[in-house]
N, C-alpha and C positions, 0 to 999 in steps of 0.2 A: 351582651349575651349571657344567659344564666346557665352555667356549666353543669348544674346539678341535674338537669333534665337530659343531658347528653349520654348516649351509650358509650361504653369504653372505646370501641373502635372509632366512633366519630370524634371523641375527645382526643385520642391519639393522633388522628389525622390533622385536626385543627392545630394542635401543638406543634406538629411537624412543620406545618405551613408557617406558623409564627416564628419558629427557630430559623427556618430557611430565609425568611425576610430579614431577620435581624443580622444574618451573617453575610460575609463577603460573597458576592456573586461571581463564581468561577466559571469560565467558559473554556472550551477546548483550545489547544494551541492553534495558531502561533501567538495568541495573545491572551491575557487574562484581565479580569475586571476586579478592581479593588475599591473599597469604601463606597459600595452602592447606596444610593439614596432611595428609600422606599417610595417616595412621592413621584419620582421620575424613573421611567424605565430606561435602561441603557440603550442608546440608539445604535443603529448600524452605521458604521463609518464607510465612506466611499473608499475606493482603491487609492492608495498613495502613489501618485505619479509626479514626475518632473520636480523632484525636491531640490530646492535651492538653499544655499547658505544665507541666513539672515543675521542681522546685527542689532544688538540692543545698545541704545544710548541712554544712560542714566544721567539726567540733567538735574543737578542739585541746585535748588533755587529757593526763593523766599519772597514774600510780597513787599518786604522793605529793602530788598537787595536792589540798589540803584542801577547796576549794570546787567541785571538778569534779563530785561527786555532785549538787550543786544544778543544774548545767547538764544533767546526764543526766535529772534529774527533770522539768525543763522540756520536754525532748524527749518523754519518756514521757507526760506529763500535758497540758501546755499546747498542745503541737503535734500531739497525736493526732488532732485534727479534720481535719488536712490529709490524713490517710490516705496513699494511695500517691502523692499528688502531691508529697510531700516525701521525699527520699532523704537519709539521714544516713551520714556516714563519721566515725568516731572516730579521729583521728590522734594517736597518742602521740608526742610530740616534746618537745624542750627538757629542761631540768634536772629537771623533775618526772617525766620518763619514764625517767630513767637507772636501770638496775638497781643494786640494792644487796645486800649480803650479808644473809641472813636472809629476812624476809617478802617483800621486794620484789626478789627475784632475777630475776623474769621480765623479759624484754626484748621489748616490743611496738613498738619503733621500727623504721622501715623506711627504705630509701633514698629512696623517693618522699616519705614524710612529712617526713623531715628536709629534703629539697630544697624542699618547699612552705613549710615553716615559715621557712626561711631567705629564700626569694624574697619572701615577703609580710611579712617582718619581724614574725613572731609573737613577742611578748615577754610577753604577759599570758595566764595560764592560770587558768580556762578562757576561751576566746574563740572566735570563729568567723567564717566568711565564708558569705554566702548568694549562690550563683551567681557568687561573686567580683565582685559588683557594688559600685560605690562609693556609699556613703550618707553624706551630710554630709562629703564630701571624704575619706572613709576606707573602705577595704574591710573593716577589722576591726570586728566588731560584738560588743559586750559581751553575755554570755549573758543578762543580764537584759532585753536589748532584742531578742532574737531574735523573739519573737512579734509585738511591735508593728512591727518592721521588715518582717517577712513580710507583714503586713497592709497596708503602704503600697505594695507592688509592684503595678503595674497588671497585670491578668490579660489579657495580649494573646494573640492566637492564636499557636500554635506555628509556627515556620518550619522546624523540623527534626523529623523523626520517627525514632525509634530502636527497633530490635528486637534482642533477644538470644536465641539458642538455645544450649543446652549439650548435650554428649554425652560419655559416659565410654567409654573403651576400656581395659579393665583398670584400671590406676591413673592413666592419663593422661586429663585432662579437656580436651576441645576446646571452645572458646568461639567462637561465630560472632556478629559484630556487624554489623547492617545499618543504614546511615545513609541516610535519604531526605530530599531537600530538598523542602519544600513551597512554597518561594518562592526567588527568586534571592538568592544571598548573595555579595556582592562580596569579602568579607574571606577571608583564608586561614583554613581550619578545621583544627583538630587534634582527634584522637580519643584520649582516655585510657581505659584499661580497667583496673579495679582489682578485687582480691578482698578481701572482708571476712569476718570471722567473728564470730558472736554466741554468747552462752551460755558465755563463758569465765569460770570461777570462779577468782578470784585476788584477793589482798588489795588494798585501796584505803583510803587515808586519807580520812576523812570528818569534817571539823571537827577536834576534838581526839581523835577515836576512830579506831580502825583496824578496818575491816570485813574479816575474813579470808575471808568467803564472798561477797564482792561479785561480782555478775554483770556482766561487761563485754560490751557489745553494739556492733555495727557497727565492730569493730576492724579497721583497715586492716592487711592481712597482706602484700600484695604488689601490685606493678604488673605487669600482664601485657604491656602495651605499654611503649615507652620512657617514662621518667618524665614527659616533657613531651608525650607523645603522638605519634601518627602523622599525617602530612599525608594527608588523605583525598582531596584533589585533585579535588573536584567543586564546582560553583558555581551551576549553573542549575536552576531549578525542574523537578522530574521526574527529575533524576539521582539515582542511588543507588549505593552501593558496599558490598560485604561484605568485612570483614576477619576473619581467623581467627587465634586465639591458642590456646596450650596451656599446661598446667601439670602437672607430674608429682607425684602425691601419695604415691609409694612411700616417700619419705624425710620426709614431713610428719606431724606429730602433730595437725594441724588436723582437726576433725570436719567432713567434707565436707557432712554433712546440715545443718550450721549455717552454711555459707558462702553468700555471695551474690556475684554479679558486678555491679559498678557501672560503667557506661560513660557518659562525657559528652563532648559536643562543645563546644569553646570557640573564641572568636575570637582568633587568634594576635596580632592587632594590639593589642588592649586587655585580653585575658585574661578577658573576660566569658564566662560559660558560657551557651550557647544552649539546650541541652537535656540532660537526664540520664535514664537508665533503670536499673532494678535488677531482677534476677531471682534466684531461688534457684539455686544451682549444681546441686543435685539437685532437679528439678521434683517 
């Protein structure tokens, strides 16, 4: 557009529109929208009903980890009864995740996964964390104890509700995460938003064997928010906030139909996860 032919009133109107598009999209209470993406309009979220507490299992793994398939089998078989109340992320990190020449040339490590493994001092693979809670003075839970540990967690009412909506605009995915407080929360809350992919066929050591057609699921691919999350800035019951994220698939080999969005809220003071939600990237 050639601005020299615009009258002053028209020019001021256009500039006002440009500024408004570049700024955060605020809406009336009880929730607000932040980090709006121009390419995708913020959708209307359905009413939040029947909120249940969900749990995040962070499975620290690697393709040269000989016992990791045992942990994956526990997730598939022993933990299947939890259905959608359990969200799993497979975090490839450590020496067992390093790419090697030949069969294990794939690199599934991520900046976020490496940071988490370092922060929580993950040294044994496979191992995991459940909502990053402390059990017997330790956050790290051996894979053989995942089921029994999950059974010891009191099923308290959820104090945070989460909803995720996704939208594609050509190759760009827009992700909208709404966090609603169901009770007052005094601690500082952080929102992490991750993308995972399942159905990845790639070699995996399994005991003394190598399975060249192993199917890797729940693989962490990227963090859409900062690694340690965004400060959501709400604390009172009834408050809510929508945050918007995006990712460009034009340069990705990931199969979008096999991808999921995982979002979780954690207490920044003690790192405990208060709530987690997962949806398919392509509904």
